[in-house]
Structures are given as C-alpha cells and as structure tokens.
C-alpha positions as CSV (number, residue, x, y, z in Angstrom):
1,M,70.8,166.0,-58.7
2,Y,74.0,167.7,-57.2
3,R,77.9,167.9,-57.7
4,K,80.5,168.4,-55.0
5,T,84.3,169.4,-55.3
6,T,86.7,169.7,-52.1
7,L,89.2,172.7,-52.0
8,D,92.8,172.3,-51.3
9,N,92.0,173.4,-48.1
10,G,89.5,171.3,-47.2
11,L,86.5,173.4,-47.7
12,R,83.7,171.7,-49.5
13,V,81.4,173.1,-52.5
14,V,78.3,171.0,-53.4
15,T,76.3,172.6,-56.2
16,S,72.7,171.8,-57.8
17,T,71.6,172.9,-61.1
18,M,67.8,174.5,-60.7
19,P,67.3,175.4,-64.9
20,N,64.0,176.7,-64.1
21,T,64.0,179.4,-61.3
22,R,66.1,182.6,-61.8
23,A,67.2,182.8,-58.3
24,V,70.4,181.9,-56.4
25,C,70.8,180.7,-52.8
26,I,73.9,180.3,-51.5
27,C,74.4,178.4,-47.8
28,V,77.5,178.4,-45.3
29,F,77.3,175.7,-43.2
30,I,79.8,175.2,-40.3
31,G,80.4,172.0,-38.2
32,A,79.9,174.3,-35.1
33,G,76.9,174.9,-32.6
34,S,75.8,174.2,-28.8
35,R,76.9,170.7,-28.0
36,Y,80.6,171.9,-29.2
37,E,81.1,174.0,-26.1
38,S,82.0,173.9,-22.4
39,E,79.9,174.7,-19.9
40,T,82.0,178.1,-19.8
41,E,81.6,178.6,-23.2
42,A,77.7,178.3,-23.3
43,G,75.9,180.4,-26.3
44,S,79.1,181.1,-27.9
45,S,77.9,179.5,-31.2
46,H,74.7,182.3,-30.8
47,F,76.7,184.8,-29.7
48,L,79.1,184.6,-32.5
49,E,76.6,183.7,-35.0
50,H,75.0,187.7,-34.0
51,L,78.5,189.0,-34.2
52,L,79.2,188.4,-37.6
53,F,76.0,190.3,-38.6
54,R,77.1,193.7,-36.4
55,G,79.4,194.6,-39.0
56,T,83.1,193.9,-41.2
57,S,86.3,195.6,-41.9
58,R,84.6,196.7,-45.5
59,R,81.0,197.0,-44.3
60,P,81.6,198.5,-40.7
61,T,77.9,198.1,-39.4
62,A,74.5,195.9,-39.5
63,T,72.9,198.4,-41.8
64,D,75.5,198.3,-44.4
65,I,75.2,194.5,-44.9
66,A,71.6,194.3,-44.6
67,E,71.5,197.3,-47.4
68,A,74.2,195.5,-49.6
69,I,71.7,192.3,-49.8
70,E,67.8,193.8,-49.1
71,G,68.8,196.6,-51.7
72,T,68.8,193.8,-54.5
73,G,65.8,192.5,-53.3
74,G,67.5,189.5,-51.4
75,I,67.2,187.7,-48.0
76,I,70.4,187.3,-45.8
77,N,70.4,185.5,-42.4
78,G,71.8,183.2,-40.5
79,G,71.0,180.1,-37.7
80,T,72.6,178.1,-35.1
81,D,71.6,175.1,-33.4
82,K,73.0,171.9,-31.3
83,E,75.4,171.1,-34.1
84,L,76.1,173.5,-36.8
85,T,76.0,177.2,-37.4
86,V,74.5,178.7,-41.1
87,Y,74.9,181.8,-42.4
88,W,72.6,182.1,-46.1
89,C,71.8,184.8,-48.8
90,K,69.3,184.0,-51.1
91,V,69.3,186.4,-54.2
92,A,68.3,186.5,-58.4
93,R,71.1,185.1,-60.3
94,P,72.9,188.3,-61.2
95,H,73.4,189.4,-58.0
96,F,75.4,185.9,-56.9
97,P,78.9,187.8,-56.8
98,L,77.7,190.4,-54.4
99,A,75.6,187.4,-52.4
100,L,79.4,185.5,-52.2
101,D,81.3,188.7,-51.3
102,V,79.0,189.6,-48.3
103,L,79.1,185.9,-46.8
104,T,82.5,185.8,-47.4
105,D,83.3,188.9,-45.8
106,L,80.8,188.0,-42.9
107,L,83.1,185.0,-42.2
108,L,86.6,186.3,-43.1
109,H,86.9,189.6,-41.8
110,P,84.3,190.3,-38.7
111,R,85.1,193.4,-37.1
112,L,84.2,192.0,-33.4
113,D,84.1,195.3,-32.2
114,P,83.6,195.4,-28.1
115,L,81.0,197.8,-28.4
116,D,79.2,196.3,-30.9
117,M,79.4,192.9,-28.4
118,E,78.2,194.5,-25.3
119,K,75.0,195.9,-27.5
120,E,74.6,192.3,-29.0
121,R,74.8,190.6,-25.8
122,Q,71.9,192.6,-24.1
123,V,70.3,191.5,-27.3
124,I,70.5,188.0,-26.9
125,I,69.6,188.7,-23.6
126,E,66.2,189.6,-24.1
127,E,66.1,187.2,-26.8
128,I,66.6,184.6,-23.9
129,H,64.1,186.3,-21.9
130,M,61.5,186.0,-24.6
131,S,62.0,182.4,-25.2
132,V,62.0,181.7,-21.4
133,D,58.6,183.8,-21.1
134,S,57.1,181.8,-23.8
135,P,55.6,178.6,-21.8
136,A,55.6,176.9,-25.5
137,Q,59.7,177.6,-25.5
138,R,59.7,176.9,-22.0
139,V,58.7,173.2,-22.2
140,D,60.8,172.7,-25.2
141,M,63.7,173.7,-22.8
142,L,62.7,171.6,-20.3
143,I,62.1,168.4,-22.2
144,D,66.1,168.6,-23.7
145,E,67.5,169.0,-20.2
146,L,65.4,165.5,-19.1
147,L,66.3,164.1,-22.2
148,W,69.9,164.8,-22.1
149,P,70.9,165.5,-18.3
150,N,74.1,167.5,-17.9
151,H,75.1,167.6,-21.1
152,P,75.6,170.3,-23.9
153,L,72.4,168.9,-25.9
154,G,70.5,169.5,-23.0
155,R,71.1,173.2,-22.8
156,D,69.5,175.9,-24.8
157,V,71.5,177.0,-27.8
158,A,71.7,180.4,-27.0
159,G,73.0,179.4,-23.4
160,T,71.9,181.6,-20.1
161,K,72.0,185.1,-19.3
162,E,74.7,184.4,-17.1
163,S,76.6,182.3,-19.4
164,V,76.5,184.7,-21.9
165,A,76.9,187.8,-19.5
166,A,80.2,186.1,-18.8
167,I,81.8,185.4,-22.7
168,T,84.9,187.9,-23.4
169,R,85.8,189.4,-26.3
170,D,89.0,187.2,-26.3
171,S,86.8,183.8,-25.5
172,I,85.2,184.3,-28.3
173,L,87.9,185.0,-30.8
174,G,89.2,181.9,-29.4
175,Y,86.3,179.9,-30.0
176,Q,86.1,181.3,-33.7
177,A,89.8,180.5,-34.8
178,S,89.1,176.6,-33.0
179,H,85.8,176.0,-34.6
180,Y,85.4,178.3,-38.1
181,L,87.4,176.0,-40.2
182,P,87.7,175.2,-43.9
183,G,87.6,171.6,-43.5
184,S,84.3,171.7,-41.1
185,T,82.7,174.0,-43.8
186,V,80.1,173.8,-46.8
187,V,79.5,176.0,-49.0
188,A,76.0,174.9,-50.8
189,I,74.4,176.5,-53.8
190,A,71.7,175.6,-55.5
191,G,69.6,178.0,-58.4
192,D,70.2,179.0,-61.6
193,V,74.0,177.9,-61.8
194,Q,76.8,175.6,-62.7
195,H,79.2,173.7,-60.7
196,E,82.3,174.5,-62.4
197,E,81.4,178.6,-62.0
198,M,80.7,178.1,-58.5
199,V,83.9,176.2,-57.7
200,N,85.8,178.6,-59.2
201,A,84.4,181.7,-57.6
202,V,84.2,180.1,-54.1
203,S,87.8,179.1,-54.6
204,H,88.6,182.7,-55.3
205,A,86.6,184.0,-52.4
206,L,87.6,181.6,-49.7
207,G,90.4,179.2,-51.3
208,E,93.4,181.0,-48.9
209,W,91.3,180.6,-45.9
210,A,93.5,178.3,-43.6
211,S,94.1,176.6,-40.5
212,S,96.4,175.3,-38.2
213,S,94.5,173.3,-35.8
214,P,92.2,170.3,-36.3
215,R,88.2,170.0,-36.0
216,P,87.5,169.9,-32.1
217,A,85.7,167.0,-31.3
218,Y,82.2,167.1,-29.3
219,S,81.3,165.8,-26.5
220,A,79.7,162.1,-27.1
221,Y,76.6,161.4,-25.2
222,R,76.1,158.4,-22.8
223,E,73.0,157.4,-21.4
224,Q,72.5,157.9,-17.2
225,A,70.0,157.7,-14.9
226,A,67.3,160.5,-15.7
227,V,64.3,162.5,-14.0
228,P,61.5,161.6,-15.8
229,L,59.6,164.6,-14.6
230,R,60.1,168.5,-14.6
231,I,56.8,170.7,-13.4
232,E,57.0,174.8,-13.4
233,T,54.7,176.6,-12.2
234,R,53.6,179.1,-14.1
235,D,50.6,181.5,-14.2
236,T,48.9,180.8,-17.7
237,E,46.0,180.0,-19.1
238,Q,47.1,177.1,-20.5
239,A,49.4,173.9,-19.5
240,H,51.9,173.3,-21.7
241,L,53.3,169.6,-21.8
242,C,56.0,167.7,-23.8
243,L,56.2,163.7,-23.7
244,G,59.4,162.8,-25.3
245,L,61.7,159.7,-25.6
246,P,65.3,159.2,-26.5
247,G,65.4,158.5,-30.3
248,L,67.9,157.9,-33.0
249,S,70.8,159.3,-34.6
250,L,71.6,160.8,-37.6
251,F,74.0,157.2,-38.9
252,H,71.2,154.8,-37.3
253,P,69.6,152.4,-40.4
254,R,66.1,152.8,-38.8
255,R,66.0,156.7,-38.4
256,F,63.9,157.1,-41.6
257,T,61.6,154.3,-40.3
258,L,61.2,156.3,-37.1
259,D,60.5,159.6,-38.9
260,L,57.8,157.8,-41.1
261,T,56.1,156.5,-37.9
262,N,56.2,160.1,-36.7
263,A,54.3,160.7,-39.8
264,I,51.7,158.4,-38.9
265,L,51.5,160.0,-35.4
266,S,51.7,163.5,-35.9
267,E,52.3,164.7,-39.7
268,G,49.0,166.8,-40.7
269,M,45.7,167.2,-39.9
270,S,44.7,163.3,-40.6
271,S,47.7,162.0,-38.6
272,R,46.4,160.2,-35.1
273,L,47.5,163.1,-32.8
274,F,45.2,165.5,-34.5
275,T,42.5,163.5,-35.2
276,E,42.1,162.2,-31.6
277,I,43.2,165.1,-29.5
278,R,41.9,168.0,-31.5
279,D,39.1,166.7,-33.6
280,K,37.8,163.9,-31.6
281,L,38.6,165.0,-27.8
282,G,38.7,168.9,-28.1
283,L,41.7,168.8,-25.9
284,A,44.2,171.2,-27.8
285,Y,44.2,174.0,-30.9
286,S,48.0,172.7,-31.2
287,V,49.2,169.2,-30.7
288,H,52.3,168.0,-32.6
289,G,55.1,165.5,-32.4
290,Y,58.8,166.1,-34.2
291,I,61.6,164.1,-34.3
292,D,65.4,165.2,-33.7
293,H,68.2,163.4,-35.1
294,F,71.6,164.2,-34.0
295,L,75.3,162.9,-34.2
296,D,74.8,160.1,-31.4
297,S,71.8,160.7,-30.2
298,G,68.3,161.4,-31.1
299,S,64.6,162.5,-29.6
300,V,61.0,161.7,-30.4
301,V,59.1,164.5,-28.4
302,V,55.2,165.1,-28.2
303,Y,54.0,168.8,-27.8
304,A,50.4,169.9,-26.7
305,G,49.0,172.8,-25.0
306,V,45.7,172.3,-22.9
307,E,43.4,173.6,-20.1
308,P,45.3,172.4,-16.9
309,Q,42.1,170.7,-15.6
310,K,42.2,168.3,-18.6
311,L,46.4,168.2,-18.2
312,K,45.9,164.3,-17.0
313,I,43.3,163.2,-19.8
314,A,45.6,164.9,-22.5
315,I,48.8,163.0,-21.1
316,R,46.8,159.5,-20.8
317,A,45.1,160.0,-24.5
318,I,48.7,161.3,-26.2
319,L,50.3,158.1,-23.8
320,E,47.1,156.1,-25.6
321,Q,48.2,156.7,-29.3
322,L,51.9,156.6,-28.4
323,S,51.3,152.7,-27.4
324,R,49.2,152.4,-30.6
325,L,52.1,152.2,-32.7
326,K,53.1,149.1,-30.9
327,E,49.9,147.3,-32.9
328,P,50.5,146.8,-36.6
329,V,49.6,150.0,-38.9
330,P,46.9,149.3,-41.5
331,E,48.2,149.1,-45.0
332,A,45.8,152.3,-45.9
333,E,47.3,154.4,-43.3
334,L,50.6,153.3,-44.0
335,S,50.6,154.2,-47.7
336,K,49.0,157.6,-47.2
337,A,51.6,158.3,-44.8
338,K,54.5,157.4,-47.4
339,E,52.9,159.4,-49.9
340,M,52.6,162.3,-47.6
341,T,56.4,161.7,-46.6
342,K,57.5,161.8,-50.4
343,G,55.1,164.0,-51.5
344,R,56.1,167.2,-49.1
345,L,60.3,166.4,-49.9
346,I,59.8,167.1,-53.4
347,L,57.4,169.7,-52.9
348,R,60.2,171.6,-50.5
349,M,62.5,170.8,-53.3
350,E,61.2,173.4,-55.4
351,D,62.8,176.3,-53.5
352,S,66.6,176.7,-53.7
353,H,67.0,177.8,-50.3
354,N,65.8,174.2,-49.0
355,V,67.7,172.6,-51.7
356,S,70.8,174.2,-50.9
357,A,69.9,173.6,-47.2
358,W,69.2,169.8,-47.9
359,L,72.8,169.3,-49.6
360,G,74.9,171.1,-47.0
361,G,73.3,170.4,-43.9
362,Q,73.8,166.5,-44.6
363,D,77.3,167.0,-46.2
364,V,78.6,168.9,-42.8
365,L,77.1,166.3,-40.7
366,T,77.4,163.2,-41.7
367,S,80.1,164.0,-45.0
368,R,77.4,162.3,-46.9
369,I,74.5,163.4,-49.2
370,L,71.5,161.2,-49.8
371,T,69.5,162.4,-52.8
372,V,65.8,162.6,-52.9
373,D,65.5,159.7,-54.7
374,Q,67.5,157.8,-52.6
375,V,65.1,159.0,-49.8
376,I,62.0,158.1,-51.2
377,S,63.4,154.5,-52.1
378,I,64.0,154.3,-48.4
379,V,60.3,155.2,-47.7
380,D,59.1,153.2,-50.4
381,A,60.6,150.1,-48.5
382,I,59.8,150.6,-44.8
383,T,57.3,147.8,-43.8
384,A,54.3,148.0,-41.3
385,E,56.2,145.4,-39.4
386,E,59.2,147.0,-39.8
387,I,57.4,150.2,-37.7
388,Q,55.8,148.2,-35.2
389,E,59.5,146.7,-34.2
390,L,60.9,150.0,-33.4
391,A,57.7,151.3,-31.8
392,R,58.2,147.8,-29.6
393,E,61.5,148.8,-29.1
394,L,61.7,152.3,-28.2
395,L,58.5,152.9,-26.6
396,A,59.3,151.6,-23.1
397,D,57.8,153.1,-19.5
398,S,61.2,153.5,-18.2
399,Q,62.1,156.0,-21.3
400,L,59.2,158.4,-21.1
401,R,60.0,161.8,-20.0
402,L,57.3,164.8,-19.0
403,A,58.1,168.6,-18.8
404,V,54.8,170.5,-17.9
405,V,54.9,174.8,-17.8
406,G,51.4,176.2,-16.6
407,P,49.7,176.4,-13.4
408,V,50.1,172.7,-11.8
409,R,51.6,172.4,-8.5
410,D,55.3,171.4,-8.7
411,D,54.7,168.3,-6.4
412,E,51.3,166.7,-8.5
413,P,52.1,163.1,-9.1
414,L,51.9,163.2,-12.8
415,G,54.9,160.8,-13.1
416,E,52.4,158.0,-11.6
417,L,51.0,158.6,-15.4
418,L,53.8,157.7,-17.4
419,K,53.2,154.1,-18.6
420,L,52.4,152.8,-22.4
C-alpha cells in the first residue's frame, strides 16, 4: 500500500510505511533521460547526474557528500536510464533528515564547477571505454542500435566520447534548467515512515522549487526499415550475441503477458533457455533474456556468450526456443512461471529501496502506480492462449535482429539463420 500527495509546485510525494524495518530509503526520480537528448546533447543526462555528486555550495567536494551519508552507515547513489534519472539514499531511520537534506542539496545547489566538470568528463570517457571494451556490454549497445536505428533509444545512455567531449558547462546548465522540473519529479520514500511527516519534510525542503517552463517532450519512435544484422569483429575467446525483436510499451495492455512469456523462456535455472542451451547442449555459461518497456516502444532480447565455432548452432537453438513459444504452454509450466514471477516480486518488496523504486519509477513514467496485489491479479489471469497469441504476433522473421561481437568475420552470412 502507498499514499501520494502532489505539492503546489507539481512535485509528487509517494510513501509506503514498512513498520518492520528500522531503515528508510528516499528515491528522487526525475523524468529526464537519454531519449530526451538531441544528438548534440547525447550523454548530457548521465553527465549531469555525475556532476551533482561532485559537490554543492554547502558540501563542496564529492568526499563531503559521501562522508555525510557513509558516516551514518548509509548508502547514496544515482543512476541514469533512457527515460529517467534517479538519486537515492538509504539510511537508518534516525538519519532521515540528513538524507533528505543531502539529496535536496544535490538537486538545488550543485556547484557544477568547471574544473570538476573536466575531471568528470575524463571519468565518463573512461566509463565509455570500459563499456566498449566489454564484449557483453558492447553487443547490448549494438542490439539497441538495430532495434531503434537513428533514434535516441538506440544510443548508449552515456553518449559517445565525441559527444561527451563536446558538452559545455552552459549546455549542462541549460539541460538542467529545462529538464529538472518539480512537475517532472517524484520523491518516493519507503520504510519506517508516516505519510504526513514525509510530506511536511519534503514540502519544507523542495516546496519552493519552481520552474517557468513546461515539461519537455520526448522524441517519439516510429517504425522504420532496419538492418537485421550487425557484426563487430573482436579478438575474444567467445562470440557474444544478442537476438532481439521489437516488444511492447509501458502502456500496452499485454505487457505483463510478455513479461510472463519471458519468465517461461529465460527466468531462472529451470527456464527453457537455461535448460536447453546450457544444461542439455552445453553451449553457454551465460544465457538469458530480458524485456524493456519504454513509453512508446519496447524490446525482447536474448543474450548468450558461446564458443565462436558453435555460434550458428547456438543461434539456431535459441531461435528454436523462441519458436516454441508459438505453441501452447503446458499448464504446469505456466503455473510455475506465475508462482516464480509473483514470488520474486513479493521477495523484492521486503527491501525499502526496492519499494521506493517500485513506487517512484512507475509514477514518474506513467503517472499511475500499480500495487503488488494488482500485478499479482494481472499475472494470475494470464492464460496459455494469450501467451501463444502474443508470441505468434510478435515473433516474426521480419522483426528479428542479431548483433554479434567476437572473432567472427563481418561478412559472415548469419542473417540467413534469422527464421522462426
């Protein structure tokens, strides 16, 4: 259960009381991410998130910020995604006022010092280098480029070395002013808290935060002709592959059906992919699938790392498991997937960070919150026929995309295998 209040400036406060914990977690979600960036701004959301931890007018250094929270045994961090940015802090309940003060300080009084910006620019470029050097991360970037060509959703959240090198302090200030708005922000708090007390505290801290500009729109994605195959030749021990297809948006009525389908396909060591690809065929140590739901788009992706000589065998085996989803799912397997999905959701909600992230993430993206019990009811109602119907609709040869990173020739005719 949760309670929600909207302040006069448009900022939303959502709380969940968890009486059996002595901790509290604050998540500040802002509706700004990499898909809101123009090509010249690529990486700005991520850069700004880093810079806020560099220092404020009251806590001039990154060490001052970290010590304030870590000195209480707490945790503070942030993250940037394609459609949102989050700053969060988890502390023992007596330190809640300090945690809120530090997060407020980050948001409203960052120094954005030019020297700090140059240092952090190099840190981010090294982060980009690290991601590109990792074949598993690199292939994930490539499948996004194939799924959303020439669109912000297809870009890496961190941007590129070139785009990060070109970001100026003035452009960061402009991006912050136009995207960090109270009407685009949700403060979600979970733990040993009472709603009225939290609303009063947040109102005191952020109630005067104002903006004169409306929330910026994002660049809508429209289907377009796409290249089905991308190979990046690398001298690695494994060939890393991602098989992907367009999926469903956050607002699609059947998105939970797709999530349950993915549970059958790839969740856990008893899933179809793990059982077939790893246990029976011994093709991969790591094989898994994941689903992304965005505001107007989505994706279905399967990743595996395999011996290069067995790449084609692995692709065929994964495609066979995808194709099997077009057949009726046995009742026992469907029941197991439902219980696993519900059970893992319930277990996640034992942690105050997960609860605050569950509430705030939903509200900042969709302006509505589904409770755990509502999601459980939705999952319980999904039928084998609905899964089969959705699989037959989404799993089409023409929609398949394949990205590969490893010791594979860039003219290898892997596209011929893309048939379901």
